[in-house]
Steps between C-alpha positions, in 0.01 A plus 500: 500500500642837404540755781222751555577857395241733652522747215217497245702716261783245497263202503193606303346158570537538879125510564423240233740221396736542797210499748347195331833313511539577873140395572577165336834474684339567837216258437712219360425224254285279718124476515485700821688826532781505757376830640138543597338798334405632846868517599587676176215743556607563863848599391364715218275677751803571721679658204187700413470618861864613498447683173195680636697591812777641279244734343436660840833472681863569428638204304792461743240398761356232271813349342609297807160328498535422129834332580331314789289313243799269449477378861124448466557292187773302674264426788223391260750278316602338828135420566469362143240762406701625203755349261868572443400651166274748676782585740729567201232717338453709814871528581582621148223759507562627855873537428422745218269726699688812610250770402127561507487465120672159518247390764222604260651291218538203741134538600387508136719204407374299798142591401565359152648180644195455726270550201678237293525267800125513554445425133725194514 
């Protein structure tokens, strides 16, 4: 799987082909997806909540909580609620978020992944 680049100008297919590929990667090849859609939705809602908070507060107050998503994913992985592929997805995205605009692109990309995941 190619690394995620949270830049829709560099990857014009970020919200389409790239999101679809990651939805398939996270779900896996089996009959039953390795990550329940409720878990995926819960993490998306956390990202959405952080984005909404960034609209009202200074981004420097929000960024540490964006980075904290990695520990939440690690915990969920330890409880077998998410897959290693989902952990990779989240870690790659969180690592690239340094600004409010990057958080917005992450949110939009994650939204696209959730949409394709639900359609799978």
